[in-house]
C-alpha positions as CSV (number, residue, x, y, z in Angstrom):
1,M,-54.5,67.7,251.6
2,R,-51.9,65.5,250.1
3,K,-53.2,61.8,249.1
4,R,-51.2,59.0,250.5
5,L,-49.7,56.8,247.9
6,R,-50.6,53.2,248.2
7,A,-48.6,50.2,247.0
8,P,-50.5,48.1,244.5
9,A,-52.3,45.4,245.8
10,P,-50.1,41.9,245.4
11,T,-51.1,40.0,242.7
12,A,-52.4,36.6,243.5
13,R,-49.9,33.9,242.3
14,S,-51.2,30.8,240.8
15,R,-50.8,27.5,242.0
16,E,-48.6,26.6,238.9
17,E,-46.2,29.3,239.7
18,L,-45.7,28.4,243.3
19,Y,-45.1,24.8,242.3
20,T,-42.5,25.9,239.8
21,E,-40.7,28.1,242.6
22,V,-40.7,25.2,245.0
23,E,-39.3,23.0,242.5
24,Y,-36.5,25.5,241.6
25,L,-35.6,25.9,245.3
26,R,-35.7,21.9,245.5
27,E,-33.3,21.7,242.6
28,L,-30.9,24.2,243.9
29,A,-30.8,22.3,247.2
30,L,-30.2,19.0,245.5
31,R,-27.4,20.4,243.6
32,A,-25.7,22.2,246.7
33,L,-25.9,18.6,248.4
34,D,-24.3,17.0,245.5
35,I,-21.5,19.5,245.4
36,A,-20.8,19.0,249.3
37,E,-21.0,15.3,248.7
38,E,-18.5,15.4,245.8
39,A,-16.3,17.8,247.7
40,D,-16.3,15.4,250.7
41,H,-15.6,12.3,248.6
42,D,-12.6,14.3,247.0
43,A,-11.3,15.3,250.3
44,T,-11.3,11.7,251.6
45,H,-10.1,9.8,248.7
46,D,-7.0,9.4,246.8
47,L,-8.4,10.3,243.4
48,D,-5.3,8.9,241.5
49,L,-5.7,5.3,243.1
50,G,-9.5,5.1,243.7
51,I,-9.2,4.3,247.4
52,Y,-9.5,6.0,250.9
53,N,-6.6,8.7,251.5
54,R,-5.3,8.8,255.1
55,T,-8.2,11.3,256.1
56,G,-10.8,9.1,254.7
57,F,-9.3,5.9,256.0
58,V,-9.0,7.2,259.5
59,R,-12.7,8.4,259.6
60,A,-14.1,5.0,258.1
61,A,-12.1,3.0,260.0
62,Q,-12.9,4.7,263.2
63,R,-16.7,4.5,262.5
64,L,-16.1,0.6,262.0
65,L,-14.1,0.2,265.4
66,T,-16.8,2.5,267.1
67,N,-19.6,0.2,266.0
68,A,-17.7,-3.2,266.0
69,A,-18.8,-5.9,268.4
70,R,-15.5,-7.7,268.0
71,P,-12.1,-6.6,267.9
72,C,-10.5,-5.6,264.6
73,V,-7.1,-6.2,263.0
74,L,-5.3,-3.0,261.8
75,A,-2.2,-3.6,259.5
76,V,0.0,-1.0,257.9
77,F,1.7,-2.1,254.6
78,D,4.9,-0.8,253.2
79,L,6.0,-1.9,249.6
80,N,9.7,-3.5,249.1
81,N,11.6,-2.7,246.1
82,F,9.4,0.0,244.9
83,K,11.8,2.8,244.6
84,P,13.7,0.9,241.8
85,V,10.5,0.5,239.8
86,N,10.5,4.5,239.8
87,D,14.3,4.8,239.1
88,R,14.4,2.1,236.5
89,H,11.0,2.3,234.6
90,G,9.7,5.8,235.2
91,H,7.1,7.3,237.4
92,A,4.4,6.2,235.1
93,A,5.4,2.3,235.9
94,G,5.4,3.3,239.4
95,D,2.2,4.9,239.4
96,A,0.7,1.8,237.7
97,V,1.9,-0.2,240.5
98,L,0.2,1.8,243.3
99,V,-3.0,1.5,241.3
100,E,-2.6,-2.1,241.2
101,V,-1.7,-2.2,245.0
102,A,-4.6,-0.1,246.1
103,Q,-7.2,-2.1,244.0
104,R,-5.7,-5.4,245.5
105,L,-6.0,-4.2,249.1
106,K,-9.5,-2.8,248.3
107,I,-10.8,-6.1,246.9
108,Y,-9.2,-7.9,249.7
109,A,-10.8,-5.7,252.3
110,S,-14.4,-5.8,250.6
111,F,-14.6,-9.4,250.7
112,R,-13.9,-9.5,254.5
113,D,-16.1,-6.4,255.2
114,G,-13.0,-4.2,255.9
115,L,-11.5,-1.0,254.7
116,A,-8.3,0.0,252.9
117,G,-6.7,3.3,252.4
118,R,-3.4,5.0,251.4
119,L,-1.6,6.6,254.1
120,G,0.0,9.5,252.6
121,R,1.6,10.1,249.3
122,G,4.0,7.1,249.2
123,D,4.0,3.6,249.4
124,E,2.4,2.9,252.7
125,F,-1.2,1.5,252.9
126,G,-3.5,0.7,255.8
127,L,-6.0,-2.2,256.0
128,I,-8.7,-2.9,258.9
129,L,-10.8,-6.1,258.9
130,P,-13.3,-7.2,261.6
131,T,-12.5,-10.3,263.3
132,P,-15.0,-13.3,262.9
133,A,-17.0,-14.2,265.9
134,D,-16.5,-17.9,265.4
135,T,-12.9,-17.9,266.0
136,D,-11.0,-18.9,269.2
137,R,-7.6,-18.1,268.0
138,L,-7.7,-14.4,267.6
139,Y,-4.0,-13.8,267.3
140,T,-3.5,-16.4,264.5
141,W,-6.6,-15.2,262.6
142,C,-5.0,-11.7,262.4
143,L,-1.8,-12.6,261.3
144,D,-3.0,-14.8,258.8
145,A,-5.4,-12.1,257.4
146,A,-2.4,-9.5,257.2
147,D,0.0,-12.2,255.8
148,G,-2.8,-13.0,253.1
149,A,-2.8,-9.7,252.2
150,A,0.8,-9.2,251.9
151,W,0.9,-12.7,249.7
152,H,-1.6,-10.7,247.1
153,L,0.5,-7.6,247.2
154,A,3.7,-9.8,246.3
155,K,2.1,-11.5,243.2
156,P,3.3,-10.4,239.9
157,Y,2.5,-7.1,238.4
158,D,1.4,-7.4,234.8
159,L,1.6,-3.9,233.3
160,D,0.5,-4.5,229.6
161,S,0.0,-0.8,228.9
162,L,3.7,-0.1,229.8
163,G,5.3,-3.5,228.5
164,F,6.4,-4.4,232.0
165,Y,6.1,-7.7,234.1
166,L,7.4,-7.0,237.7
167,T,8.1,-9.9,240.1
168,S,10.3,-7.9,242.4
169,I,7.5,-6.2,244.4
170,S,6.6,-7.4,247.9
171,A,5.3,-5.9,251.0
172,C,5.9,-6.1,254.9
173,A,3.6,-5.2,257.5
174,G,3.0,-4.4,261.0
175,L,-0.3,-4.9,262.6
176,T,-2.3,-4.4,265.9
177,I,-5.5,-5.9,267.4
178,A,-7.7,-3.0,268.1
179,E,-10.6,-3.5,270.5
180,P,-14.0,-1.9,269.9
181,R,-14.0,1.9,270.3
182,T,-10.3,2.1,270.4
183,L,-8.9,5.4,269.2
184,L,-8.0,4.9,265.7
185,E,-5.0,7.2,265.7
186,T,-3.6,5.1,268.7
187,A,-4.2,1.9,266.9
188,L,-2.2,3.2,263.9
189,L,0.8,4.3,265.9
190,E,1.0,0.7,267.3
191,A,0.8,-0.8,263.8
192,D,3.3,1.7,262.5
193,D,5.8,0.5,265.4
194,A,5.1,-3.1,264.4
195,L,5.8,-2.2,260.9
196,Y,9.1,-0.5,262.1
197,A,10.2,-3.8,263.5
198,A,9.0,-5.5,260.2
199,K,11.2,-3.1,258.2
200,A,14.1,-4.0,260.4
201,N,13.7,-7.7,259.7
202,K,13.3,-7.0,256.0
203,A,16.7,-8.6,254.8
204,S,15.9,-11.9,256.4
205,E,12.1,-12.0,256.0
206,P,11.1,-9.4,253.1
207,T,7.6,-10.3,253.2
208,G,7.3,-10.5,257.0
209,V,4.3,-9.5,259.2
210,V,5.0,-8.4,262.5
211,A,2.4,-7.9,265.4
212,F,2.6,-5.3,268.1
213,T,4.0,-5.6,271.3
214,P,4.9,-3.0,274.0
215,Q,8.6,-3.9,273.4
216,H,8.1,-2.7,269.8
217,R,7.2,0.8,271.4
218,R,10.3,0.6,273.7
219,T,12.5,-0.3,270.9
220,R,11.2,2.6,268.9
221,Q,11.8,5.0,271.4
222,G,15.3,3.8,272.2
223,T,16.0,4.2,268.6
224,A,14.2,7.6,268.4
225,R,16.2,9.0,271.3
226,R,19.5,7.9,269.6
227,A,18.6,9.3,266.1
228,G,16.8,12.4,267.5
229,D,13.4,11.1,266.0
230,T,10.4,13.0,267.0
231,H,8.1,10.1,266.1
232,P,4.7,10.8,268.0
233,T,5.0,7.3,269.3
234,T,7.5,8.6,271.9
235,Q,4.7,10.7,273.4
236,L,2.2,7.7,273.6
237,A,0.6,6.9,276.8
238,A,-1.8,3.9,275.6
239,S,-2.2,0.8,277.6
240,E,0.1,-1.8,276.8
241,R,-1.1,-5.2,275.4
242,V,0.6,-8.3,274.6
243,F,-1.1,-10.6,272.1
244,K,-0.5,-14.3,272.5
245,A,-1.4,-17.1,270.2
246,A,-4.0,-19.4,271.8
247,A,-2.6,-22.8,272.6
């Protein structure tokens, strides 16, 4: 009769060996978590400017809006006279200006419990700020907040490393007042339409700030139909709101 072969009895593992293996698995899990967090940071930030990119800005601003107890002001900024900086002084100078713009907006937002981000790869930036509970002039406060940011962006740019001192940069802005739990992309479209109007007034008011009204959407739609534009605002069915200054 053939004997059955039996597997050798497992060797009892010491407490030290088990502890070592658990620690190794824990380190692997922490390393995987670090890699995931780093990947998420890279996906949501403009690494050249040290500020949120559009994806990160939309996500963080939507979270702020969802949790807000008060309306927020959302502003979109476009730089004036930026292209000549690139053309005249080179892309290194243009990049240095964008870095400075990003840091100015980031600091401005942080002092007001808000957020700032770069919207795309050009010279458009977004800013969202919660409004204070003690203001009874909401519209005026929002205009002043956006105008203050534009004023900071219009201050001279002292680029020591490149040997330039620029005074030609300024910014125009479009803003909207977003109620809590508003869809951020809807608010961005409204701010963008207001920016469109601000750009149209740039010749007479180069640092103008324009607040969104439904008329801006209708104006944009009319221009889009004439120019064959496919801007998503033409398909927007958001509720129309007119913001009036308190008396």
